[in-house]
FILUM-145870 format. One record per atom (N, C-alpha, C, CB): residue in one letter; x, y negated, z. Coordinates in pm, whole numbers, plus 50000, padded with zeros to 5 digits. Glycine has a CB too. Example, Ala and Ser with C-alpha at 12.3 -4.5 7.8 and 13.67 -1.06 7.14 Angstrom:
% residues 2
A513195056950780
A512305045050780
A513205033050780
A511315044750905
S512855022550708
S513675010650714
S512904999750787
S514085006050572
This chain:
% residues 214
X259404142871128
X260854141371136
X261344129271057
X261544153971084
X260674126870942
X261014115070862
X260754102370939
X260234114970731
X259674102571019
X259364090771100
X260444088371203
X258014092371168
X260944099371260
X262004097971358
X263284092671296
X262274111171426
X263614097571178
X264814092571110
X264664077771074
X265084100770983
X263444074071032
X263214059970998
X263364051071121
X261824058170936
X262814055871234
X262914048071358
X264354046871402
X262074054471469
X265114058071386
X266524057771424
X267314048071336
X267134071771415
X267004048171204
X267694038971111
X267344024471143
X267314042270965
X266074022071173
X265654008371207
X266324003871336
X264124007571221
X266424013171431
X267074009671556
X268534006371536
X266924020771656
X269214013971450
X270624011271421
X270793997971349
X271214022571337
X269863995071257
X269943982171188
X269763970571286
X268873981471077
X268813972171376
X268603961571474
X269803959971566
X267353964471557
X270413971271600
X271613970671684
X272753963771610
X272043984871728
X272893967171479
X273923960371399
X273683945471390
X273993966371258
X272413941671371
X272083927571363
X272363920371496
X270613925771323
X271993927171604
X272243921171735
X273743919571758
X271623929671846
X274513929771713
X275973929071729
X276553917571646
X276623942371688
X276053915971523
X276523905271438
X276183891571497
X275913906671298
X274963890471552
X274563877871615
X275453874771735
X273083878371659
X275713885171814
X276573883271931
X277983879271891
X276613896072015
X278503885971787
X279843882571738
X279893868371684
X280283892471630
X278803864671612
X278753851171556
X278713840671669
X277523849771464
X277943843571773
X277863834171885
X279223832971955
X276793838771986
X279893844471975
X281203844072038
X282213836671951
X281703858272067
X282093838571819
X282993831671728
X282753816571733
X282803836871584
X281483812571739
X281173798371748
X281663792371880
X279663796171734
X281513800171989
X282023795372118
X283533793772114
X281623804972230
X284203803672050
X285653803072041
X286103791171957
X286203815971983
X285413788771847
X285743777171764
X285503764071838
X284933777371635
X284393763471911
X284103751371989
X285183749172094
X282703752272056
X285633760172157
X286693759072258
X288003754472195
X286893772472328
X288323760072077
X289543755872007
X289463741271963
X289783764871886
X288293737271915
X288133723171876
X288283713871996
X286753721071811
X287753718072111
X287873709872231
X289333708872276
X287003715672345
X290033720172269
X291453719972305
X292243711172209
X292023734272304
X291893711972080
X292583703771982
X292303688872006
X292153707771839
X291053685772043
X290703671772071
X291463666672194
X289173670372093
X291593675072296
X292343671172416
X293813669072382
X292193681872527
X294373678172302
X295783676672262
X295993664072179
X296233688972182
X295053661072090
X295173648972008
X295113636372095
X294053648571900
X294213636572193
X294113624972282
X295383623172364
X292903626472376
X295913634172415
X297143633372493
X298313628872406
X297463646872559
X298323633572283
X299393629572190
X299303614572160
X299313637872058
X298103609672141
X297923595372115
X298343586872235
X296473592372079
X297963591372354
X298353584172476
X299873584072491
X297693590572600
X300493595572466
X301943596472481
X302653587672378
X302413611072466
X302123587172255
X302723578772151
X302693564072190
X302003580772017
X301523559472236
X301403545572278
X302253542772401
X299943542072306
X302333552472491
X303123550572614
X304603548572581
X302953562472708
X305113556272484
X306503554672446
X306773540972385
X306903565572347
X305833536072304
X305983522672246
X305983511972354
X304853519972145
X305063513272449
X304963503372556
X306203503572644
X303723506072640
X306723515472673
X307933516372755
X309123509872685
X308253531072786
X309223511872553
X310333505972478
X310313490672487
X310293510372332
X309143484772462
X309023470172468
X309253465172610
X307653465572417
X308683472072707
X308813467772847
X310263468272894
X307953476472937
X310963478972863
X312353480472907
X313263470072842
X312863494472876
X313103468172711
X313963458572642
X313663444272688
X313773459772490
X312393441272711
X312033427872760
X312633425372898
X310503426272765
X312543435272985
X313103433773119
X314613431973114
X312753445973205
X315263439073023
X316723437973010
X317133423872967
X317243448272908
X316473418672864
X316813405172814
X316453394572916
X316103402372681
X315283395972981
X314883386273082
X315863386173199
X313463389273133
X316293397973242
X317243398773352
X318573392573319
X317443413073392
X319043395273197
X320323389473156
X320233374273148
X320763395173020
X319153369073093
X318973354573083
X318863348073220
X317733351173000
X318203354973312
X318073349573447
X319423348973517
X317083357973529
X320233359273496
X321573359373555
X322403347873498
X322273372873530
X322303345773366
X323043334673304
X322613321373363
X322823334673151
X321303319573380
X320793306873430
X321233304173574
X319263306773422
X321323314773654
X321643313173796
X323133312773822
X321013324273876
X323893321373752
X325293323373785
X326263314273710
X325663337573760
X325833308573598
X326783300873517
X327223288073592
X326163297273380
X328463284773577
X329013272673639
X328813260873544
X330533274573674
X327963251473583
X327653239973499
X328683228873524
X326213234873528
X329413224573422
X330363213373440
X329643200673485
X331133210573311
X330253193073569
X329613180873622
X329423170173515
X330443175273736
X330303170173417
X330203159973313
X329553165173185
X331583154573280
X328793176073196
X328133181773079
X327103171973024
X327463195273115
X327003171372893
X326053162472827
X324633165372877
X326133164072674
X323883155072919
X322503157172968
X321603163972864
X321893143873008
X321763159972739
X320953166172635
X321223181072623
X321193159372502
X322503184772626
X322893198772618
X322403206472740
X324423200172604
X322503200172856
X322053206672980
X320553209472977
X322403197873101
X319773199572935
X318323201272930
X317943211972826
X317633187772897
X318603211272710
X318303221172605
X318633235272651
X319093217872478
X319783236772715
X320193249972764
X319233255172870
X321613249272821
X318853246572964
X317933250773070
X316563254573016
X317783239873171
X316023246572927
X314703249372871
X314703261972786
X314213237572787
X315753263672707
X315843275472620
X315943288272703
X317063274472526
X316783288172805
X316933299872890
X315633303072965
X318073297872990
X314983292673018
X313703294773085
X312653300172988
X313203281673149
X312683295472863
X311753300472763
X311953315272735
X311903292572635
X313223319572729
X313503333772706
X312943342172820
X315023336072691
X313223338072943
X312753345573060
X311223346173061
X313263339073190
X310573335173032
X309103334773034
X308503343772927
X308613320273015
X309023342872804
X308483351072695
X308703365972722
X309133347272563
X309863369472772
X310143383572798
X309313388772916
X311623385572826
X309043380173013
X308163384273122
X306743386773072
X308153373773232
X306273378072981
X304943380172923
X304893393672851
X304573368672826
X305923396372770
X305973409172698
X306023420872794
X307183409472603
X306883420072895
X307053431072989
X305793433573070
X308223428173082
X305183422873123
X304003424573208
X302813429773128
X303643411273275
X302603424673008
X301513429772925
X301713444572892
X301393421672796
X302933448072852
X303223462072819
X303043471072941
X304643463572763
X303463466273057
X303353474373179
X301893476473218
X304103467573295
X301093465973212
X299683467273248
X298943476473150
X299023453473252
X299253475173022
X298613483972923
X299023498372948
X298973479672779
X300293500472981
X300783514073008
X300033520273125
X302283513873037
X299853512673231
X299093517773345
X297653521073305
X299093507473461
X297073512673221
X295683514773179
X295523527473096
X295183502673099
X296413529572999
X296243541372913
X296583554272986
X297113540072788
X297463553473086
X297763565573164
X296593569673252
X299003563273250
X295653560673274
X294433563873348
X293323569073257
X293943551573423
X293573569373128
X292553574273033
X292343589273052
X292973571172886
X291093593373061
X290743607473082
X290713614672948
X289373608773154
X291763622472921
X291863629472793
X290933641472784
X293283633972770
X290373645872896
X289483657472896
X288033653372870
X289583664973031
X287523643872947
X286133639572928
X285973630872805
X285643631973051
X286913621572783
X286913612772667
X285533606272646
X287323620672541
X285053599172750
X283763592372738
X283783582272623
X283413585372868
X284943576572599
X285163567872483
X286363573072407
X285383552872526
X286303574572275
X287483578972199
X288663569772226
X287183579472049
X289863575772233
X291033567672267
X291273556672167
X292263576472277
X291003559272040
X291203548971938
X290303536871965
X290913554671797
X289053539372007
X288143528272040
X288613521172168
X286693533372057
X289033529072266
X289543523272391
X290743514272365
X289923534372490
X291643518872280
X292833510872249
X292463498172173
X293823519172166
X291583499572074
X291223488071992
X290483477472072
X290373492571874
X289593481672161
X288773472072234
X289493466272356
X287483478672277
X290293474172426
X290853469872553
X292333466472547
X290643480472654
X293073472372453
X294543471372459
X295183464272340
X295123485072469
X294563464672225
X295213459972102
X295623445272110
X294283462071984
X294743436672159
X295053422372164
X296233419572258
X293823414272208
X296273426272373
X297373424372466
X298673430272412
X297043430672601
X298563441272338
X299743447272275
X300333437872171
X299373460772210
X299493431572091
X299983422071993
X300583409772061
X298843417871899
X300003405472173
X300583394372247
X301973397872299
X299663390472364
X302133410072348
X303443414472396
X304463414672283
X303333428372460
X304053419572167
X304973419972052
X305343405872006
X304343427671936
X304333396872005
X304623383071964
X305593376372061
X303323374871956
X305373378272190
X306263372472290
X307673378072277
X305733374972432
X307763390972253
X309083397172236
X309763392072109
X308953412572232
X308963391172002
X309513386271875
X309983371871881
X308493387771768
X309343363671964
X309793349871982
X310963348872079
X308633341172030
X310973357872176
X312033357372277
X313393361272225
X311683366272390
X313433370372128
X314723374872074
X315483363472005
X314513386371975
X314893356171909
X315643344971849
X315953333871949
X314853339171732
X315063331872047
X315353321872149
X316543326172235
X314133319572236
X316663339172258
X317813344372332
X319113342072254
X317633359472361
X319053343272123
X320223340472040
X320563325572044
X319973344971895
X319553317072059
X319823302672076
X320553300072208
X318503294572071
X320183307572312
X320903306472439
X322353310372420
X320243315472547
X322583321072344
X323953325272316
X324703314472239
X323953338372237
X324023307772148
X324673297172071
X325033285272160
X323783292571957
X324213282772262
X324463271272351
X325443274372463
X323173266572410
X325513286972502
X326293290272621
X327783287772601
X326053304572659
X328253288972478
X329663286172452
X330033271772484
X329993289272308
X329143262572451
X329403248372478
X329403245572628
X328343239572409
X328563252772703
X328523250772848
X329773256472914
X327263257372908
X330173268472872
X331323275072935
X332633267872901
X331403289672892
X332793264072775
X334063258372731
X334103243072737
X334363262872590
X333113237072804
X333033222472806
X334273216072870
X331783218072880
X334803222372972
X335953216773043
X337283219572974
X336003222273183
X337283228372875
X338513231772805
X338653222472683
X338523246872761
X339163210872706
X339203200772600
X340063204872482
X339703187772656
X341123212372506
X342023215972397
X341373225272295
X343273222572453
X340493234172343
X339873243872251
X338353243672260
X340383257972281
X337813232772315
X336383232272337
X335593234172208
X336013218972401
X335903226372107
X335113226671985
X335313239371904
X335453214671900
X336563244271901
X336833256271823
X336133268471884
X338333258771813
X336333270272015
X335743281972081
X334213281272081
X336253283072226
X333673269572112
X332223268072116
X331603269871978
X331853254472173
X332253264071877
X331743265371740
X331783279871694
X332553256671645
X332793287371737
X332893301471699
X331753309571759
X334253307371743
X331503307371888
X330383314471953
X329053310671888
X330343311172104
X328873297971861
X327633293371798
X327453299271659
X327613278171790
X328543299971583
X328473305671448
X328053320271451
X329813304371378
X328643327971542
X328283342171554
X326803343671591
X329173349271659
X326353335371684
X324953336071725
X324013332171611
X324713327071846
X324373321971534
X323533317571424
X323493327771310
X324013304171371
X324613334471285
X324623344971183
X323713356471225
X326073350271160
X323793360171352
X322903370671404
X321443366371395
X323263374071550
X321183353671425
X319823348471415
X319323348871272
X319773334071468
X320173345571179
X319803346171038
X319493360370994
X320923340470952
X320303370071039
X320053384071006
X318733388871068
X321203392871055
X318443383771187
X317183387471253
X315983383271168
X317093381171393
X315973370771125
X314833365771046
X314823371370904
X314853350671042
X316013372870844
X316093377070705
X315823391970686
X317453373770648
X316143399970786
X315993414470768
X315053420770871
X317353421170776
X315443420470999
X314703428071101
X313263423271115
X315403427071235
X313083410371142
X311733405171161
X310923405571033
X311793390871214
X311573402870921
X310873403070792
X310403417070756
X311793397670681
X311193427070788
X310863440870752
X309863447170849
X312113449170747
X310033444770979
X309263452071079
X308213443671151
X310183457871178
X308333430371147
X307403422071224
X305953424371189
X307743407771205
X305593422271063
X304203423771021
X303743438271029
X304023418570880
X304653447471001
X304293461671006
X303863465771147
X305473470370959
X304643461771246
X304323465371384
X303093458071436
X305503462571473
X302833446271382
X301663438571425
X300373443671363
X301853424071391
X300483451371256
X299303456271186
X298673467871261
X299663460571043
X297363467071286
X296653477571358
X296613490471278
X295233473071391
X296503489471146
X296343501171061
X297653506271004
X295403498070949
X298783501271055
X300073505170999
X300343519871025
X301203496571059
X300633527170919
X300973541270928
X302163544070838
X299763550370890
X302983553770878
X304073557870794
X303543566770684
X305143564970875
X303953564270560
X303453571770447
X304273584470429
X303493563270319
X303593595670418
X304253608570395
X304133612070248
X303633619770484
X305223611570170
X305133614270027
X304773628569994
X306413610869961
X304933637870092
X304633651970067
X303193655370098
X305533660570148
X302473645270154
X301083647970189
X300243649070063
X300533636970280
X299253657670068
X298393659869950
X297493647869927
X297553672669965
């Protein structure tokens, strides 16, 4: 009878061990599944974050390029306008359109590329994919946008002279006022906005610091 009790106890121990092994395997499978889901969510979150940035640059570039193109096409050029002013105005406006198109097209192409990234298979980590395939074009888009904005303000400074050229009585006052407003805005752009955010946005490793983080 003692032998039977021993065999029964051994059998129960083996059953307990088998149950523990099975539970451990199921727990490991569940953790692996949760880790995979978390990795997919992180990849999708990264893609969405970059997509929002690209859309912002693309939309703003298209807006400024469109406005500059309308100015270049629709403005009435006085026949006796100074040749130097005419050439400067034309070149500056064309420069704005070109720079904003570069920013818009680069951002659009990168957006299409990252939206094709497979967040489930992730043959290449998204961070590596972005760094190797997208980062240089993203920086080019930011540089073009950053150069196009002050050039657009130069167009604003020049446009007053073109519009008010025929108004001899108030030509200089009105044109100088428009130019002054544009130059003040240009100064604020370089002194504050570009100085504060330009290098930060161009930096690959730029992250917002959380003071509450451990």
